[in-house]
C-alpha positions in Angstrom: 11.7 -6.9 5.2 8.0 -7.6 4.4 6.6 -6.0 1.2 2.8 -5.9 0.9 1.2 -5.4 -2.5 -2.0 -3.5 -3.0 -5.0 -3.4 -5.3 -4.9 -6.0 -8.0 -1.2 -6.6 -7.7 0.6 -9.7 -6.4 4.2 -10.6 -5.4 5.4 -10.1 -9.0 5.0 -6.3 -8.7 8.0 -6.3 -6.2 10.2 -8.6 -8.2 12.8 -6.0 -9.3 12.7 -4.1 -6.0 13.1 -7.4 -4.1 16.0 -8.4 -6.2 17.9 -5.2 -5.3 17.0 -5.4 -1.6 17.9 -9.1 -1.4 21.6 -8.2 -1.7 21.5 -7.1 2.0 18.2 -8.1 3.4 15.9 -11.1 3.7 12.8 -10.1 1.7 9.4 -11.6 2.0 6.4 -10.8 -0.2 3.3 -12.7 -1.3 0.1 -12.6 -3.3 -2.6 -11.0 -1.1 -5.7 -13.0 -0.3 -7.8 -13.5 -3.5 -5.1 -12.4 -5.9 -3.2 -14.7 -8.3 -1.9 -17.8 -6.4 -3.6 -16.9 -3.1 -6.8 -18.7 -4.0 -9.9 -18.3 -1.9 -11.4 -21.5 -0.3 -15.0 -20.4 -1.0 -16.8 -18.0 -3.3 -15.3 -14.5 -3.6 -16.4 -12.0 -1.0 -15.6 -8.3 -0.3 -12.2 -8.0 1.2 -11.4 -6.8 4.7 -8.2 -5.0 5.7 -8.4 -6.6 9.1 -8.3 -10.1 7.6 -5.5 -9.2 5.3 -3.5 -7.9 8.3 -4.1 -11.2 10.0 -2.8 -13.0 6.9 0.4 -10.9 7.0 1.0 -11.5 10.7 0.5 -15.2 10.3 3.0 -15.2 7.4 5.6 -13.4 9.5 5.0 -15.8 12.3 5.5 -18.7 10.0 8.6 -17.5 8.2 10.5 -15.8 11.0 11.8 -16.9 14.4 10.1 -16.0 17.7 12.7 -13.3 18.5 12.9 -11.8 14.9 11.3 -8.5 14.0 10.6 -7.1 10.6 10.5 -3.9 8.6 7.2 -3.5 6.7 6.5 -1.7 3.4 2.9 -1.6 2.1 1.7 0.2 -1.0 -1.9 1.4 -1.8 -4.3 -1.0 0.0 -1.2 -2.8 1.1 -0.3 0.4 3.0 -3.6 0.1 4.9 -2.8 -3.5 5.7 0.7 -2.4 6.9 -0.9 0.2 9.2 -3.3 -2.3 10.7 -0.4 -4.7 11.1 1.7 -2.0 12.9 -1.0 -2.0 15.6 -1.7 -5.7 15.7 1.9 -6.8 15.5 3.7 -4.4 17.8 5.8 -7.3 19.1 7.1 -8.1 15.6 7.3 -4.8 13.6 10.3 -2.5 13.9 9.1 0.2 11.4 6.2 0.4 9.0 6.1 2.5 5.8 2.6 3.1 4.4 2.9 4.3 0.8 -0.2 6.2 -0.4 -2.8 4.2 1.6 -6.2 5.1 0.0 -7.9 6.0 3.3 -10.4 8.2 1.6 -12.5 8.5 4.8 -9.9 10.7 6.3 -10.5 13.4 3.7 -12.8 16.4 4.4 -14.7 15.6 1.2 -14.8 11.9 2.0 -18.4 11.4 0.9 -17.6 12.7 -2.6 -14.7 10.3 -3.0 -16.6 7.3 -1.6 -19.4 8.0 -4.0 -16.8 8.1 -6.8 -15.6 4.6 -5.9 -19.2 3.4 -5.7 -19.6 4.6 -9.3 -16.5 2.8 -10.4 -17.8 -0.4 -8.9 -21.2 0.0 -10.5 -19.6 0.9 -13.9 -17.7 -2.4 -13.6 -20.9 -4.3 -13.0 -22.8 -2.6 -15.9 -20.1 -2.1 -18.5 -17.1 -4.2 -17.5 -13.4 -3.8 -16.6 -12.3 -1.4 -19.3 -15.0 1.2 -18.6 -14.4 1.0 -14.8 -10.6 1.4 -15.3 -11.1 4.5 -17.4 -13.0 6.1 -14.6 -10.6 4.9 -11.9 -7.7 6.6 -13.6 -9.0 10.0 -12.4 -7.5 9.3 -8.9 -4.1 8.6 -10.5 -3.8 11.9 -12.3 -6.2 10.9 -15.2 -3.5 9.0 -17.0 -3.5 5.4 -18.2 -2.5 2.9 -15.5 1.0 1.6 -15.9 1.6 -2.0 -17.0 2.8 -3.8 -14.0 4.3 -7.3 -13.5 1.8 -9.8 -12.3 1.4 -13.5 -12.1 -2.3 -13.3 -13.1 -4.8 -10.6 -14.0 -6.8 -9.8 -10.8 -8.5 -6.7 -12.1 -12.1 -8.1 -12.2 -11.7 -9.4 -8.6 -10.3 -6.0 -7.5 -13.2 -4.1 -9.0 -15.8 -6.5 -7.7 -14.6 -7.1 -4.2 -11.7 -4.8 -3.2 -12.0 -1.2 -4.4 -15.1 -0.3 -2.4 -14.3 -1.9 0.9 -10.7 -0.9 0.8 -11.4 2.8 0.2 -14.0 2.8 2.9 -11.5 1.5 5.5 -10.5 4.1 8.0 -7.4 3.4 10.1 -7.8 3.5 13.9 -6.0 6.8 14.6 -6.2 6.5 18.3 -4.3 3.2 18.1 -1.9 4.3 15.5 -0.9 7.3 17.6 0.4 4.9 20.2 2.9 3.4 17.7 3.4 6.6 15.6 7.1 6.6 16.3 7.3 3.4 14.3 5.2 4.5 11.3 6.3 6.4 8.3 3.7 7.8 5.9 5.0 8.1 2.4 4.0 8.9 -1.2 5.4 9.3 -4.6 7.2 12.5 -5.6 5.5 12.3 -9.1 2.0 11.7 -7.6 1.9 14.5 -5.1 -0.9 16.2 -7.0 -3.0 13.1 -7.5 -6.1 12.3 -5.5 -4.6 9.0 -4.3 -1.8 10.9 -2.5 -4.1 13.1 -0.5 -4.9 10.6 2.4 -1.1 10.3 3.0 -1.0 14.1 3.6 -3.9 14.0 6.1 -2.7 10.8 7.8 0.8 12.2 8.4 -0.6 15.4 9.9 -2.9 13.4 12.2 -0.1 11.3 13.4 2.3 14.2 13.8 4.8 12.7 11.3 6.6 14.0 8.3 5.4 12.8 5.0 8.3 11.1 3.2 8.5 11.2 -0.6 9.8 8.3 -2.7 11.0 8.1 -6.3 8.3 8.0 -9.0 4.6 8.0 -8.5 2.1 5.6 -7.0 4.0 2.6 -8.2 7.5 4.1 -8.2 8.9 0.8 -6.8 8.2 -0.9 -10.1 9.6 1.8 -12.3 12.6 2.8 -10.3 13.6 -0.2 -8.3 17.2 0.7 -7.6 16.5 4.3 -6.5 13.4 3.2 -4.6 15.4 0.5 -2.7 18.0 3.0 -1.8 15.4 5.3 -0.3 13.6 2.5 1.4 16.8 1.2 3.1 17.7 4.7 4.2 14.3 5.3 5.8 14.4 2.0 7.6 18.0 2.6 8.8 17.3 6.1 10.1 16.7 6.6 13.8 13.0 7.2 14.7 11.9 10.6 13.6 15.2 11.4 11.8 14.2 10.6 8.2 14.3 13.5 5.8 10.9 14.5 4.3 11.9 14.7 0.6 14.1 13.1 -2.0 16.0 15.0 -4.6 16.2 14.3 -8.3 13.8 14.9 -11.2 11.2 12.1 -11.3 13.1 10.1 -8.7 
């Protein structure tokens, strides 16, 4: 089971979830390119989902046998990476869960949202991290960002080189349709009204798939690791197309 972190997160964000899953699964996660211990060889540059997907595929190729396949879970920009990997790694991926991938270009009001992220980026350049994060929280329900486990603080790198290119990335729907039976589009039960959840709704509709809800909000895996792991395993274990579209329980 491969877990792909998004945004400014690293492998530490999945520590509690991975500990639960490891009772019955082999779990792989890592620091995405440019974050924490995945140091860049040269000067920092804007990040590309395609390159991150290549990283994930090479990691799977390195850590698994030639006949092994994997389940993949990606959150936020990690969800976009997971979708790209689902197309590029059809020979290795059994099922992909993309949790609230921020594909803002899929929305009918995409230009407004992309302009918003441009403004977040420019605010960071003019006023620094704190001011940019105050603006960014609007897409997460206008509440303060939760404190997440991390090996290092990658926020400045994220605001400088990740937030704009990632939100501009539009998945190749024509290619995704060809593997749609192996893709689950998901989101947080508590973040259903947040802007960051909207692309998941559109993407599920475009792929003809049910949108699956998971415990908590955008980072429910960090807050409710046991409940999230149970839901994750259930979705991965279900026959294609047979997963239920919701999850009961207040806040879970």
